[in-house]
C-alpha positions as CSV (number, residue, x, y, z in Angstrom):
1,M,-41.8,-167.8,-295.5
2,V,-44.6,-167.2,-293.0
3,T,-45.8,-164.2,-294.9
4,T,-46.1,-166.2,-298.0
5,M,-48.0,-168.9,-296.4
6,L,-50.5,-166.5,-294.8
7,A,-50.9,-164.8,-298.3
8,A,-51.6,-168.1,-299.9
9,R,-54.3,-168.8,-297.2
10,V,-55.9,-165.4,-297.8
11,V,-56.1,-166.1,-301.6
12,A,-57.5,-169.6,-301.0
13,L,-60.3,-168.1,-298.8
14,R,-61.3,-165.5,-301.4
15,V,-64.7,-166.4,-302.7
16,S,-66.4,-165.4,-306.0
17,P,-70.1,-165.1,-305.7
18,S,-70.5,-165.8,-309.3
19,R,-68.8,-169.2,-309.0
20,V,-70.6,-170.1,-305.9
21,G,-73.8,-169.1,-307.8
22,A,-72.6,-171.4,-310.7
23,V,-72.5,-174.4,-308.3
24,L,-75.8,-173.5,-307.0
25,G,-77.2,-173.1,-310.5
26,R,-75.9,-176.6,-311.5
27,N,-77.9,-178.1,-308.8
28,V,-81.0,-176.2,-309.9
29,G,-80.5,-177.5,-313.4
30,A,-80.3,-181.1,-312.0
31,L,-83.6,-180.6,-310.3
32,R,-85.3,-179.7,-313.5
33,S,-84.0,-182.9,-315.2
34,G,-86.7,-185.2,-313.7
35,P,-89.6,-185.6,-311.3
36,S,-87.9,-188.2,-309.0
37,Y,-86.1,-185.5,-307.0
38,W,-89.5,-183.7,-306.4
39,L,-90.9,-186.9,-304.9
40,V,-87.9,-187.2,-302.4
41,L,-88.3,-183.5,-301.6
42,V,-92.0,-183.7,-300.8
43,S,-91.7,-187.0,-298.8
44,G,-89.0,-185.6,-296.6
45,F,-91.4,-182.8,-295.4
46,F,-94.0,-185.2,-294.1
47,E,-91.9,-187.1,-291.6
48,P,-91.8,-184.3,-288.9
49,V,-95.5,-183.4,-289.7
50,L,-96.5,-186.9,-288.9
51,Y,-94.6,-186.9,-285.8
52,L,-96.3,-183.7,-284.8
53,L,-99.8,-185.1,-285.4
54,S,-99.2,-188.4,-283.9
55,I,-97.2,-187.4,-280.8
56,G,-97.7,-183.7,-280.4
57,V,-101.4,-183.8,-281.0
58,G,-102.4,-187.4,-280.4
59,V,-100.3,-188.1,-277.3
60,G,-100.7,-184.5,-276.3
61,A,-104.4,-185.2,-275.7
62,L,-103.3,-187.7,-273.0
63,V,-100.5,-185.6,-271.6
64,G,-102.5,-182.3,-271.5
65,A,-100.7,-179.2,-270.3
66,L,-96.9,-179.3,-269.7
67,P,-95.1,-176.9,-267.1
68,L,-91.9,-175.3,-268.5
69,P,-88.9,-174.4,-266.4
70,G,-89.9,-170.8,-266.3
71,G,-93.2,-171.7,-264.8
72,R,-95.2,-171.2,-267.9
73,V,-97.7,-173.9,-268.7
74,V,-98.3,-174.8,-272.4
75,E,-100.2,-177.5,-274.3
76,Y,-98.0,-180.4,-275.1
77,A,-98.4,-179.9,-278.9
78,V,-97.3,-176.3,-278.5
79,F,-94.1,-177.7,-276.8
80,V,-93.4,-180.3,-279.4
81,A,-94.2,-178.3,-282.5
82,P,-91.1,-176.0,-282.3
83,A,-88.8,-179.1,-281.9
84,M,-90.3,-180.7,-285.0
85,L,-89.7,-177.4,-286.8
86,A,-86.0,-177.6,-285.8
87,V,-85.9,-181.2,-286.8
88,S,-87.4,-180.3,-290.2
89,A,-84.6,-177.7,-290.7
90,M,-82.0,-180.2,-289.6
91,S,-83.4,-183.1,-291.9
92,G,-83.6,-180.9,-295.0
93,A,-80.1,-179.8,-294.8
94,L,-78.6,-183.2,-293.8
95,S,-80.5,-184.9,-296.7
96,E,-78.6,-182.8,-299.2
97,T,-75.2,-182.6,-297.6
98,T,-74.9,-186.3,-296.7
99,F,-76.3,-188.8,-299.2
100,N,-76.5,-186.4,-302.2
101,F,-73.1,-184.6,-301.5
102,F,-71.4,-188.1,-301.0
103,F,-72.8,-189.4,-304.2
104,K,-71.6,-186.3,-306.1
105,M,-68.2,-186.5,-304.5
106,K,-67.4,-190.2,-304.5
107,Y,-69.3,-191.8,-307.4
108,A,-70.7,-189.3,-309.9
109,K,-67.3,-187.4,-309.8
110,T,-69.2,-184.1,-310.1
111,F,-66.7,-182.1,-308.0
112,E,-63.9,-183.4,-310.0
113,A,-65.5,-181.9,-313.1
114,V,-66.3,-178.7,-311.4
115,L,-62.7,-178.3,-310.1
116,A,-61.6,-178.5,-313.8
117,T,-63.2,-175.0,-314.0
118,P,-61.9,-171.9,-312.0
119,V,-64.3,-172.9,-309.2
120,R,-62.4,-173.6,-305.8
121,P,-63.1,-176.2,-303.2
122,L,-64.5,-173.6,-300.7
123,E,-66.8,-172.3,-303.5
124,I,-68.1,-175.8,-304.0
125,A,-68.8,-176.2,-300.3
126,L,-70.5,-172.9,-300.3
127,G,-72.6,-173.7,-303.3
128,E,-73.7,-177.0,-302.0
129,L,-74.4,-175.5,-298.5
130,A,-76.5,-172.8,-300.2
131,W,-78.5,-175.6,-302.0
132,A,-79.0,-177.5,-298.8
133,L,-80.3,-174.3,-297.3
134,V,-82.9,-174.0,-300.1
135,R,-84.3,-177.4,-299.3
136,S,-84.2,-176.8,-295.6
137,C,-86.1,-173.5,-296.2
138,V,-88.8,-175.3,-298.3
139,Y,-89.3,-177.8,-295.3
140,T,-89.3,-175.1,-292.5
141,G,-91.5,-172.6,-294.5
142,A,-94.2,-175.3,-295.2
143,F,-94.0,-176.6,-291.5
144,L,-94.5,-173.0,-290.2
145,V,-97.6,-172.7,-292.3
146,V,-98.9,-176.0,-290.8
147,M,-98.0,-174.7,-287.2
148,V,-99.9,-171.4,-287.8
149,A,-102.9,-173.2,-289.3
150,L,-103.1,-175.5,-286.3
151,G,-102.8,-172.6,-283.8
152,L,-99.4,-173.8,-282.6
153,A,-97.6,-170.6,-283.4
154,A,-98.5,-167.0,-283.6
155,P,-97.9,-165.5,-287.2
156,V,-95.7,-162.7,-285.8
157,W,-93.4,-165.2,-284.0
158,A,-93.5,-167.6,-286.9
159,L,-92.0,-164.8,-289.1
160,A,-89.4,-164.1,-286.3
161,V,-88.4,-167.8,-286.0
162,F,-87.8,-168.4,-289.7
163,P,-84.2,-166.7,-289.8
164,A,-83.4,-169.0,-286.8
165,T,-84.4,-172.1,-288.9
166,L,-82.1,-170.9,-291.6
167,L,-79.2,-170.9,-289.0
168,V,-80.2,-174.4,-288.0
169,G,-80.0,-175.4,-291.7
170,L,-76.6,-173.8,-292.1
171,A,-75.1,-175.5,-289.0
172,F,-76.3,-179.0,-289.8
173,G,-75.6,-178.5,-293.6
174,G,-72.0,-177.6,-292.8
175,V,-71.5,-180.5,-290.4
176,G,-73.2,-182.8,-292.9
177,M,-70.8,-182.1,-295.6
178,A,-67.8,-182.4,-293.2
179,I,-69.0,-185.8,-292.2
180,S,-69.7,-187.0,-295.8
181,T,-66.1,-186.2,-296.8
182,L,-65.0,-188.8,-294.2
183,M,-67.4,-191.5,-295.4
184,R,-65.8,-194.5,-296.9
185,G,-68.9,-196.1,-298.3
186,W,-72.7,-196.3,-298.0
187,Q,-72.6,-198.6,-295.1
188,D,-71.0,-195.7,-292.9
189,F,-74.3,-193.9,-293.4
190,D,-75.9,-196.4,-290.9
191,L,-73.9,-194.7,-288.2
192,L,-75.0,-191.3,-289.2
193,S,-78.7,-192.4,-289.3
194,T,-78.3,-193.9,-285.7
195,G,-76.7,-190.7,-284.5
196,Q,-79.3,-188.5,-286.1
197,F,-82.2,-190.5,-284.7
198,A,-80.5,-190.4,-281.1
199,L,-80.4,-186.6,-281.5
200,F,-84.1,-186.6,-282.5
201,L,-85.1,-188.5,-279.4
202,F,-82.9,-186.9,-276.8
203,S,-82.6,-183.2,-277.5
204,G,-85.5,-181.9,-275.3
205,T,-87.7,-182.8,-278.3
206,F,-90.5,-184.5,-276.5
207,S,-89.9,-183.7,-272.9
208,P,-87.9,-180.9,-271.0
209,V,-84.2,-181.9,-270.6
210,Q,-84.5,-181.0,-266.8
211,D,-86.6,-184.3,-266.6
212,Y,-83.4,-186.3,-267.4
213,P,-80.8,-187.4,-264.9
214,V,-78.1,-184.8,-264.3
215,A,-75.4,-186.7,-266.1
216,M,-77.7,-187.0,-269.2
217,E,-78.9,-183.5,-269.0
218,V,-75.3,-182.4,-269.3
219,L,-74.6,-184.6,-272.3
220,V,-77.8,-183.6,-274.1
221,A,-77.0,-179.9,-273.4
222,A,-73.8,-180.4,-275.5
223,T,-75.4,-181.7,-278.6
224,P,-76.3,-179.5,-281.6
225,L,-80.0,-180.3,-282.0
226,F,-80.6,-179.3,-278.4
227,H,-79.3,-175.9,-279.1
228,A,-81.4,-175.7,-282.3
229,V,-84.5,-176.9,-280.4
230,E,-83.9,-174.3,-277.6
231,L,-83.4,-171.4,-280.0
232,V,-86.4,-172.2,-282.1
233,R,-88.7,-173.1,-279.2
234,G,-87.8,-169.9,-277.3
235,L,-88.8,-167.7,-280.4
236,V,-91.9,-169.7,-281.1
237,L,-93.2,-169.4,-277.5
238,G,-92.4,-165.6,-277.5
239,Q,-89.6,-165.9,-274.9
240,P,-86.5,-164.2,-276.5
241,G,-83.7,-163.8,-274.1
242,W,-79.8,-163.7,-273.8
243,G,-79.7,-167.2,-273.5
244,L,-80.9,-167.7,-277.1
245,L,-77.8,-165.8,-278.2
246,G,-75.7,-168.5,-276.8
247,H,-77.6,-171.2,-278.8
248,A,-77.2,-169.1,-281.9
249,A,-73.5,-168.8,-281.3
250,Y,-73.1,-172.5,-280.9
251,L,-74.8,-173.0,-284.4
252,V,-72.8,-170.2,-286.0
253,V,-69.5,-171.9,-284.9
254,M,-70.7,-175.3,-286.0
255,A,-71.7,-174.0,-289.5
256,A,-68.4,-172.2,-290.0
257,A,-66.3,-175.3,-288.7
258,G,-68.1,-177.7,-290.9
259,L,-67.9,-175.6,-294.0
260,L,-64.1,-175.0,-293.6
261,F,-63.5,-178.6,-292.8
262,A,-65.4,-179.9,-295.8
263,A,-63.6,-177.4,-298.1
264,R,-60.2,-178.6,-296.9
265,R,-61.2,-182.3,-297.2
266,I,-62.4,-181.6,-300.9
267,Q,-59.0,-180.0,-301.5
268,R,-57.1,-182.9,-300.2
269,T,-59.2,-185.6,-301.5
270,L,-59.7,-184.3,-305.1
271,C,-56.7,-182.0,-305.7
272,G,-54.1,-184.0,-303.9
């Protein structure tokens, strides 16, 4: 009995790259159907750029140089820019795996139609996550160009940090899908937006977490965006170390847990 159950789980976890590609191709086809999505895509890129220019550069002119915990002193804009890069990766992935994912699952019945084919729930989740990663890559790639153009990142470290932004997109994309499968209606997304904004403000984005009270510092250190910001900032500033592996491991676990949870919820919700 146990052997049969384990065999069934192994079969359920088998993934066909062609079927995952079919889900991804379906999203690409929908993108070509009209210009409205392009407007949404472009508008999502500008929010972190505006924050960078207004706070990082504008407020940075008042703040001046900022001492980091290791003793290094950097300009405030150099400190904020990597955080905005991590936020950009997060926003791109969450935009696809929350509102758009929920609409396709709950109202458009897209996934029900897809499941009528040989595609399995895990392959749907992987295809949607891959599509979210495409959007995240567009945001982070363009943002990195802006950072290099403004002298906020060296080209060599910009290339090194790009894979890290992919990991950030995977992590938040997986969790975004998992959360979307639990949503009852559009009103629930108000809670998600509030949580996302709280992460944006209190993840070491605009000031070192060491400046917070101890209790708050511990709380912030447990949040996902903090690990994303620390990973990206460490690479952008050219300070690789073993600690960055811990942040990366956190994001890997987060991505895997979100992906598997979302696939199981799709299975239960749509397949009974």
